[in-house]
C-alpha positions in Angstrom: 40.2 21.3 -82.6 39.4 22.4 -86.1 40.0 26.1 -85.4 42.8 27.5 -87.4 43.5 30.3 -85.0 43.8 27.8 -82.2 46.2 25.6 -84.2 48.3 28.7 -85.0 48.4 29.7 -81.3 49.4 26.2 -80.1 52.1 26.1 -82.8 53.5 29.5 -81.7 53.5 28.6 -78.0 54.8 25.1 -78.3 57.5 25.6 -80.9 58.5 29.0 -79.4 58.8 27.3 -76.0 60.9 24.5 -77.6 63.2 27.1 -79.2 63.7 28.8 -75.8 64.5 25.4 -74.2 66.9 24.5 -77.0 68.9 27.7 -76.5 68.7 27.9 -72.7 72.4 27.4 -72.2 73.1 30.7 -74.1 71.3 33.0 -71.7 68.0 34.8 -71.6 68.6 37.0 -74.7 69.3 34.1 -76.9 66.4 32.1 -75.5 64.0 35.0 -76.1 65.2 35.8 -79.6 65.1 32.1 -80.7 61.6 31.7 -79.1 60.3 34.8 -80.9 61.7 33.8 -84.3 60.5 30.2 -84.0 57.1 31.2 -82.7 56.5 33.7 -85.6 57.7 31.2 -88.2 55.7 28.3 -86.7 52.5 30.4 -86.9 53.1 31.2 -90.5 54.0 27.6 -91.3 50.9 26.3 -89.6 48.9 28.3 -92.2 51.2 27.8 -95.1 51.8 24.0 -95.0 48.2 23.1 -95.3 47.5 25.6 -98.0 50.5 24.6 -100.1 49.7 20.9 -99.9 46.0 21.6 -100.7 47.1 23.5 -103.8 49.6 20.8 -105.0 47.6 17.7 -104.3 45.0 17.9 -107.1 47.7 18.7 -109.6 49.5 15.4 -109.0 48.2 11.8 -109.7 48.7 8.6 -107.9 51.7 8.0 -105.8 53.1 11.5 -106.6 50.1 13.1 -104.9 51.0 11.3 -101.7 54.7 12.2 -101.6 55.5 15.3 -103.6 53.3 17.9 -101.8 54.4 17.2 -98.3 58.1 16.8 -99.3 58.0 20.1 -101.1 56.3 21.8 -98.2 58.7 20.4 -95.6 61.8 21.4 -97.8 60.5 24.9 -98.0 59.9 24.9 -94.3 63.4 23.7 -93.5 64.9 26.4 -95.8 62.8 29.1 -94.1 63.5 28.0 -90.6 67.3 27.6 -91.0 67.6 30.8 -92.9 65.6 32.8 -90.3 67.5 31.4 -87.4 70.9 31.9 -89.0 69.9 35.5 -89.8 68.8 36.0 -86.2 71.9 34.6 -84.8 70.3 31.7 -83.0 73.1 29.7 -81.3 71.6 26.2 -81.5 70.1 26.3 -85.0 70.1 22.5 -85.5 68.5 21.7 -82.1 66.1 24.6 -82.5 64.7 23.5 -85.9 64.8 19.7 -85.3 61.6 19.4 -83.3 59.5 21.8 -85.4 60.5 20.1 -88.6 59.8 16.6 -87.2 56.3 17.8 -86.0 55.6 19.5 -89.3 56.7 16.4 -91.3 54.4 14.1 -89.3 51.5 16.5 -89.5 51.7 17.3 -93.2 52.1 13.7 -94.3 49.2 12.6 -92.1 47.1 15.5 -93.3 47.8 14.8 -97.0 47.2 11.1 -96.8 43.9 11.6 -94.9 42.8 14.2 -97.5 43.7 11.8 -100.4 41.6 9.0 -98.9 38.7 11.3 -98.2 38.8 12.3 -101.9 38.7 8.7 -102.8 42.2 8.6 -104.3 44.3 5.6 -103.8 48.0 4.8 -104.3 47.2 3.7 -107.8 44.4 6.0 -108.9 
């Protein structure tokens, strides 16, 4: 499961599927558009979250290194998701972005903490 293309494909399929489900009450056109927008963004975010956190982590010390990179990455993700769905006219923006943001938040915090520990960094050092 270390394959980046596989992670991207799973993100596109899973989050695009969620977006279709979240917008099902609005007809097939809304479902498809939301799924395409969410799938494309999820693919990009799968690549971008890890890279942005990897870039920020060594520049911050101690506790900041645990919290700032994932929080900055998730705020950028939220802004991108909401803006793209509003521009596309997605009917259920809140429901559509809730699951992808929750999954991204869990993933990026866990990833960052594991990378910090592998590098031998602790909360205090």
